[in-house]
N, C-alpha and C positions, 0 to 999 in steps of 0.2 A: 178970279181966283176964288172968290167966295162960292161960286157955283161948283167949282171943282172939289172943294172941301165938302160941300153938302153931298155931292155925288159919291165921294169916297165913303162918307159915313153911311149913306144908304146902301151902297154896295157891300160894305163890311157887315151891316146888319143882315142883309140878305144871305150872305155867306154863313153867318153865325146861325141863322134859322135853318139853313140847309144842313149844317153840321148836327143840329139838334135832331133832325129827322133821321140822319145817318145813325145817331146814337139810339134813337127809338127802334130802328131796325135791329140793332144789337140786342136790345131788351126783348124784342119780339122773337128773335131766334132762340133765346134762352127759355122763354116762357110759353111760346105758342108754335112757332114754325116747325121745329123738329117734332114736337109731340103730335101735331095734326098733319104732318106730311105736306106742308106748304112750301113750295119751291119758288125761287126767284123767276120772274118773267123771262122767257127766252125768246121764242119766236111766235108766241100767242098773238093773235090778231082778231080784231072785230070788224074786219072788212066784209063787205057784202059778198065777196068772192070766196071767202073761206068759211068753213063751219065754225060755229061758236065754240070756243074752248070750254072743256068740261073739267079739266084738271084744276087742282087748287094751286094758286100762285099769287104772288104779291108784286107790287110795283110802286114806284114813286109817281104821283100824279103832278105834272108840272103845269105851269101857267098856260092858260088858253091862248092860242095863237089866232087872233082875229083875221089876219091876212089870209090864212089857208083854212080857216074854220075847223081846226083840229086840236085835240088835246095831245100833248106829247108825254107818253109814259115810258118809263124805263126802270129797270132794277139795278142798272150799272151807274153807281154814283159818279164815276169819271165822265160819263156822257152828258151830265147835267150842265156842265160849264157855268155860264153866268145866269142861267134860268133859275126861277124860284120854284121850290117845291111847295105845293099847296096841301098835299095830304099823302098818305099811304093807303093803297087800296088792296084788300085781300079778297080774292075772287073765289066763288064756288064752294062755299061752306054748306055742307048738307044739313038737312033738317035734324038728323040724329046728333050732329056735332054742335049745333047752334047754341044750346044752353050751356054746354061745357065751355065753349069758346067765350061766350059772353061773361060767364062767371069769372074766368081767368082775367079777361080784359078789365072788368069792372072792379075786381078785388085786388089782384096782384099787379097787373101792368099799370093800372091807373095810379096806384100808390108809389110804385117804383119810378114812374115818370115824374111825379110830383117831387119826390125826394132827390132823385139823381139829376133831373133836367130843370127843375124849378118851373115846370109848365103844367098846365092842365091838359089831360087827354080827353078830347071830345070824340065820342064814338057814334057813328051812324050806321044803320044797316038798311039794305035795299033788297027786298025779295025778288028773285028771278024765277020765272015759271017756264023757262024754255027747255027743261030737261025731262027726259023720259023717266029718270030715276026719282022724280019728285021735286019738291021745292028746293031751291038753292038760295044762298044769301051772299051778297057782297058787303064787305065792311069798309067803311071810310073812316080813317083815323086822322085827326087833325090835332096839332098842338096850338094851345092858346095861352096867353098870359094868365097867371093866377089872379083871381080877384084881389084887389088891394083890401087889406083889413083896415077898418075904421078904428082909429085909436080914441 
């Protein structure tokens, strides 16, 4: 019985973290997605058989699946089930949009996440040079506990 209670606490915490990422998406729609024309992932794929997507889109990045050596990404929260969301990825931001997007993320979104979700937003970017139209950037957004204040 002790192990069942521990599992339920762990599962509940995972579900709560996933809900926080869902709330983060709501914040991103208000502050970024609509303004920059970023849409939810639909049929974009990074398979060797398909061309690399060049449109701007976002998705939840789920836990790595060691058995099949893949990452499972989706923008449909209902498809997540019991898996854990690791981050939100925004793909294909152009060089021209990079500084505006970073400014909004660092100033507006980061503060809103702190006040509404009581989390710290960790922002990473990765340059992608596969495009004829110049440099593109992917952004990885993670939620992390706020540092505890020493009294």
